[in-house]
C-alpha positions as CSV (number, residue, x, y, z in Angstrom):
1,M,0.1,-0.1,0.0
2,S,1.1,3.6,-0.7
3,I,1.9,5.9,2.1
4,A,-0.9,8.2,0.8
5,A,-3.4,5.5,0.9
6,I,-2.4,4.5,4.5
7,L,-2.3,8.0,5.7
8,S,-5.5,9.4,4.0
9,P,-7.8,8.1,6.8
10,V,-5.5,9.8,9.4
11,F,-5.7,13.1,7.4
12,A,-9.5,12.7,7.4
13,L,-9.7,12.1,11.1
14,V,-7.3,15.1,11.8
15,A,-9.6,17.2,9.7
16,L,-12.7,16.1,11.9
17,A,-10.7,17.0,15.1
18,F,-9.5,20.5,13.6
19,G,-13.0,21.1,12.3
20,L,-14.7,20.5,15.8
21,L,-11.9,22.6,17.4
22,V,-12.8,25.7,15.2
23,W,-16.6,25.0,15.7
24,M,-16.1,24.7,19.4
25,G,-14.1,28.0,19.6
26,V,-16.8,29.8,17.5
27,A,-19.6,28.3,19.6
28,R,-17.9,29.3,22.9
29,W,-16.9,32.8,21.6
30,G,-20.5,33.4,20.4
31,A,-21.8,32.4,23.9
32,V,-19.5,34.6,25.7
33,K,-20.2,37.5,23.2
34,A,-23.9,37.0,23.6
35,G,-23.6,37.2,27.4
36,E,-24.9,33.7,27.8
37,V,-21.8,32.8,30.0
38,R,-19.3,34.7,31.8
39,P,-15.7,33.6,31.7
40,T,-14.3,33.1,35.2
41,G,-10.6,32.9,34.4
42,G,-10.5,29.3,35.7
43,S,-11.3,26.0,34.0
44,T,-13.6,26.0,31.0
45,R,-15.2,22.9,32.6
46,A,-16.7,25.0,35.4
47,I,-18.5,27.3,32.9
48,P,-22.0,26.3,32.3
49,W,-21.9,26.4,28.4
50,P,-25.1,26.4,26.3
51,K,-26.2,22.9,25.3
52,K,-24.8,23.2,21.5
53,A,-21.5,24.6,22.6
54,Q,-21.0,21.8,25.2
55,A,-22.0,19.2,22.7
56,V,-19.4,20.4,20.3
57,S,-16.8,20.6,23.0
58,D,-17.6,17.1,24.1
59,A,-17.5,16.0,20.5
60,F,-14.0,17.6,20.1
61,H,-12.6,16.0,23.4
62,N,-13.9,12.7,22.3
63,Q,-11.6,13.0,19.2
64,L,-8.6,13.1,21.7
65,E,-9.5,9.8,23.4
66,L,-9.9,6.7,21.2
67,P,-8.5,8.0,18.0
68,Q,-5.0,8.3,19.7
69,L,-4.8,4.5,19.7
70,F,-5.6,4.7,16.0
71,Y,-2.9,7.2,15.3
72,L,-0.3,5.1,17.0
73,L,-1.6,1.9,15.2
74,V,-1.1,3.7,11.8
75,A,2.5,5.0,12.7
76,L,3.5,1.4,13.8
77,A,1.9,-0.1,10.8
78,L,4.0,2.2,8.5
79,I,7.2,1.6,10.3
80,T,6.8,-2.3,10.3
81,R,5.2,-2.1,6.8
82,A,2.3,-4.2,8.1
83,A,-0.4,-2.1,6.5
84,D,-2.2,-3.7,3.5
85,L,-5.6,-3.2,1.8
86,M,-7.4,-4.7,4.7
87,F,-5.7,-2.3,7.1
88,V,-6.7,0.7,5.0
89,L,-10.3,-0.5,4.5
90,M,-10.6,-1.0,8.3
91,S,-9.1,2.4,8.9
92,W,-11.7,4.1,6.7
93,L,-14.3,2.1,8.5
94,F,-13.0,3.5,11.9
95,V,-12.8,7.0,10.6
96,A,-16.5,6.8,9.3
97,T,-17.6,5.7,12.7
98,R,-15.8,8.8,14.2
99,Y,-17.5,11.0,11.8
100,A,-21.0,9.6,12.4
101,H,-20.4,9.6,16.2
102,A,-19.4,13.4,15.9
103,F,-22.4,13.9,13.8
104,V,-24.7,12.5,16.4
105,H,-22.9,14.1,19.2
106,T,-23.3,17.7,17.7
107,G,-26.8,17.0,16.4
108,S,-29.4,15.1,18.4
109,N,-26.8,13.9,20.9
110,E,-29.0,10.8,21.8
111,V,-26.9,8.3,23.6
112,R,-28.8,5.5,22.2
113,L,-27.8,6.5,18.7
114,R,-24.1,7.6,19.7
115,F,-23.1,4.7,21.7
116,P,-23.4,1.9,19.1
117,L,-21.3,4.2,16.8
118,F,-18.7,4.6,19.4
119,L,-18.8,0.8,20.1
120,A,-18.5,0.0,16.4
121,G,-15.5,2.1,16.1
122,A,-13.8,0.6,19.2
123,V,-14.6,-3.0,18.0
124,I,-13.0,-2.1,14.5
125,L,-10.0,-0.7,16.3
126,I,-9.5,-3.5,18.5
127,A,-9.8,-5.8,15.5
128,M,-7.2,-3.7,13.8
129,W,-4.7,-4.0,16.7
130,L,-5.3,-7.7,17.0
131,L,-4.6,-8.2,13.2
132,F,-1.6,-5.9,13.4
133,A,-0.2,-8.0,16.4
134,L,-0.7,-11.1,14.5
135,R,1.1,-9.8,11.4
136,V,4.1,-8.6,13.5
137,Y,4.5,-11.9,15.2
138,L,3.9,-13.9,12.0
139,L,6.4,-11.7,10.0
140,S,9.0,-11.8,12.7
141,A,8.7,-15.6,13.1
């Protein structure tokens, strides 16, 4: 697989994170400007953000959790040359679940819709790690 093919899902996931970061900043700035909240100078967690601003913030922070394991896996797969077509397809499936999860998170924010998307992404990522580990051990044997 080409490096571009392997890294394209990473770029797509990074674009989601940066998009949510910008959206979070705009939503928070708008809330402050409209007088909906008053910055206290302390942690932004203590501020009672409007519902939409909080949902976007939560969606952004969620992109800094599970995806870290994806980024590490892609880097290791590149180094070990263990990324193949199956790896890239699974990467795109994982990224699709993250986009869908963020869409629900910033939309209806219904947990009964959001959790299955999170779980699907987690299962795909676990499977990717297991396949990667098998490839590494089989290639080094």
